[in-house]
N, C-alpha and C positions, 0 to 999 in steps of 0.2 A: 127816313131813318128814325129810330127810337132808341131807348135804352134797352139793350138786349139782355136776356137772362136765360138760364137753363135750370131745370130741376131734375135731380137724379136721386134714385133710391140707393142708399148705401147702408148696409147693415140693418135693413128693414125700416129705415127712416128716410124721409124726404129732406133733401138739402137743396137750397137754392144758390145759384151762382150768378151774380149781377156784374155786367161789364159797363160800369158807370164811370163818370168823371172821378169819383172817389177811388175806384178801382185803378185808374191810370195813375193818380197821385201816389197811391200806395205801392204800385208796381214800380214806379220810377225810383222809389226809395231803395229798392233791392240792389240796384247798380248805380253808382254815382261816379262822376269824373270831376276833377278840379282843374279849372282853367283860369288863369289870371286871378287867383285867390277866391274865385267863386265856384261853389259846388253845384253841379247840375245833375238832376236825376235823369238817367237814361235807361232805366230798367224796362220801361214799356217798349221802347224801340228795340232793345236787344232781345227781350223775351218773346215779343211778337214775331220778330224775324226768325228766331230759333224755331219757333213752332211752325210758322208758315213755310219756311224754306227747307227745314230738315226733319220735321215731325219729332222734335226733341222732347223726350218724355219728361226730363227734369223741368223744361220750360212749361210743359203742360201742368205738371204738379204745382209749380210756382203760380201760374196763371189761375188755376182752379182754387188754390189756397187763398190767394188775395181776393178773388171774386166772391168767395164765401165769407170773408171777414166782416162784411157789412151786415150780415144776416143774424137774426136772433139765434138760430140753430147753427152752431159752428162745428166744423170738422177739424179734428187735430191733423197735423201733418202725418202722424203715424197711421191713423185710420184711412186717410186719403191715399197714402202710399200703399198700404196693404190692399185697398180696393183696386188700385191700378195694377199692382203686382199679382194679386191672387184671384181676384174675382172676374177679371175681364180676359176674354180671349184676344188673340191678335186682331181678329176681325172687329171685335167690340172696341178695341183701342183705336184702330183706324177710323171707325165710325165716330167715336167720341172726339178725336182730333178734328175730323171734318166738321162736326157739329160746333165745336168751339171756334174754329176758324170762321165758319159761317156767321156765328153770333158776333164775333169781333168785326167782321166785314159789314155788318148791318147796324151796329151800335153807334149812336151819335159820338160817343167818346173815343172810339177807336177806328171808325171807318176810314178817316183820312190817312191814318198811319198805315192801315192795311192796303189802301190804294197805292200809297207811295212804295210800299214793299213790292207790290205786284208790278208796278212800273219799273222799279229797279231790277227786278228779276228778268224783265224782257230785254234789258240792255245787253 
């Protein structure tokens, strides 16, 4: 395993998406739960499950947005949403989801969570 990344051309420019430890930390901040006075970030577990189990487009948007935040060339949520809505066919979208899932399954930072999701789905 390594740190996985994807590069996509959007609006004529190349954008990189990295699935690193920083990505997991930032994704965890999107959804939190409080237990016994302690706040836990659970965004990565929830967003990865939504993407892997249901191909959830909003989870894809959140995952890509956070994966791009560490890069020097950043995409706005609006540009990313417009690209997903207007520029991709259904087949393109299915392929992108599969690509992102594959990257998440092979990245050091997310592989164990993706394996756990796969094992849970088999139950």
